[in-house]
N, C-alpha and C positions, 0 to 999 in steps of 0.2 A: 643207904641205898635209896634210889628214887624210883617210883613206879610211873610208867608212861601209859596212861589209859587209852590213848587214841589209836593204838594198834590192835585192830581186830576185836574179837569178843573178849579175849583174855588180856591180862596185863603183862607187860614185859618189865622185869626188874633188871636194872643195870647199875653198875657203879660208875663214878666219874672216870676212874682209871680205865674201865672197860670201854666206855664211850670214846675216850681220847685214843686208845689203842686202835679201835675200829676205824675212827676217822683218819688216823695216821696211815693205816694199812690201805684204805680206799684211796687216799691222796697219793700215796706212793705208787699204787698200781696204775692210777691215771697218768701220772708223770712218766713212769717207767714204760708203760704201754704205748705212750705217744712216740717213743723212739722207733717203734715197729710200724707205725702208720706213715707211709710215704707222704711227704709234703708238709707234715705237721711241724717238723722241726727245721724247715728250710732256713738257711741264713746266707745272706749275701752282703758283703761289705761294699760300701761305696768305692768306686774306682779311685786309685791314687791320683791326686791332683798334681799336675805338672805346670809350672809357671813358664810362659813363653813371652818373648818380646812382642811388641805391638805388630799387627799385621802390616805386611809390605805389599803394595798393589792389591789390597783386598784379600790377601791370603796369609794364613799362618803356615810357617814352615817347621817341620819336625823331622829329625833324623831318627828313625826307629831304632837304629843300632845303639843309640845313647840311652835308651830306656828299656832295661831288661824286663820290666813288667809288661811291656808290649810285645816282646819277642815270641812267646809261645802262641801257637794257634789257640783260639778261644780265650783271648785275654783283652783287657781294655785299660785305658788311662783316661783321665779327665784333663782337658786342656783349658787353662786359664790364661787370659791375656787382657791387657787394658782395653776397655771399650767393647769387649766381646763377651756374650753370654757363655756360661760354662758349656763346653762341648765334650761329649763322650766319644773317644776314638776307639773303635772296636776292631780287633784283628780276628776275623771269623775263622772257623775251622777249615774253610776251603782256601785260605790264604789271602782272601780279599780284605779290604778295609772299608769301614763305613763310619761316618761321623753323624751323630745325632745330638739333639739337645741333651744336656747332661742333667737336667732337672725334671723330675716327674711332674706330669700334668695334673696329678691328683692333689697333692698338698705341698709340692715344692721341695721334696727330699732329693738329695744327690743320688744319682743312679749308679748301679754296678753292673756286673756281667756274670751270669751263672747259667749253666746248662743250655748253651746255645741261644740264649736270649738276654736282652737288656732287662734288668730287674730292679725294682724299687725295694730297698731294704726296710722301708717304713711300713708299708701295707701290702706288699706282694704283687703290685701291678707288674705285668711283663709286656715287653714289646719285641717285635721282630726286627730284622735288618732294615726294613723300610720305615720303621717307626710306628707301625700299626699296632694297636692294642691287642695283645693276645689274652690277657687276663685282667679284668677290672680290679680295683675301683677307678683306674685312670679314665677320665671322661673323654679324652681325645688323644690322637696320635702325637708323636714327637716331631718336631721340625728336623729336617735332614739337611746336610751340607755336602757339597761336592768335594770329593777327595780324588786327587790325582797323584801319580808317582812320577817324579822327575828321574828318568832313567840315567841321566848323566851323574847327578849327585847322590841318588838313592834316597832323597828326601821326599816326604809326603807333603803335599800342599792341600790345606783345608781352607775352603772358601770362608770368608768372614761372615757373609750373609747367607741365610738359609735358602736352599733350593725350594723347599716346601714349607708352608706355614698352614697347618691345619685350619680350615675354615677361611683362609685368606687368599687361596690361590697361590701362584708362583711369583717369585720376585726375580727379576733379571738384574745381574750385577754389572 
């Protein structure tokens, strides 16, 4: 047994086994207790990446019915196409669609969608539908892209060039 004299006026004797059991109990309580603290155990996966052909007339075309991950309200997929940055296509809970840069402005992690917001799985940055930062550490907003629905074909058209570039103003296509 070892005595630890730095505790108060008296000494506390403990065995190695007792120390390890107390340490294990405290660690287990900290980990188990974290499950009851909202937001401590958040997890969002990056959106599934979909390969698309090169843009035609400056627009990517996507048939939402071909992508079950995009069907439910409150879902998202990432669009990848030659010569185009990764774009996150979000199907919002109100039925609308939005396209935003698919890479976090903090450290370049691919984005996902969770709880009505675009979210970074690496450090927890969150963005709204307009790309505005809701929760740091992201230093700036996401670029946004115009999305239109072709009512004849049912396809979504996503502009190749961003409508907004934070800190750069707008770009006309």
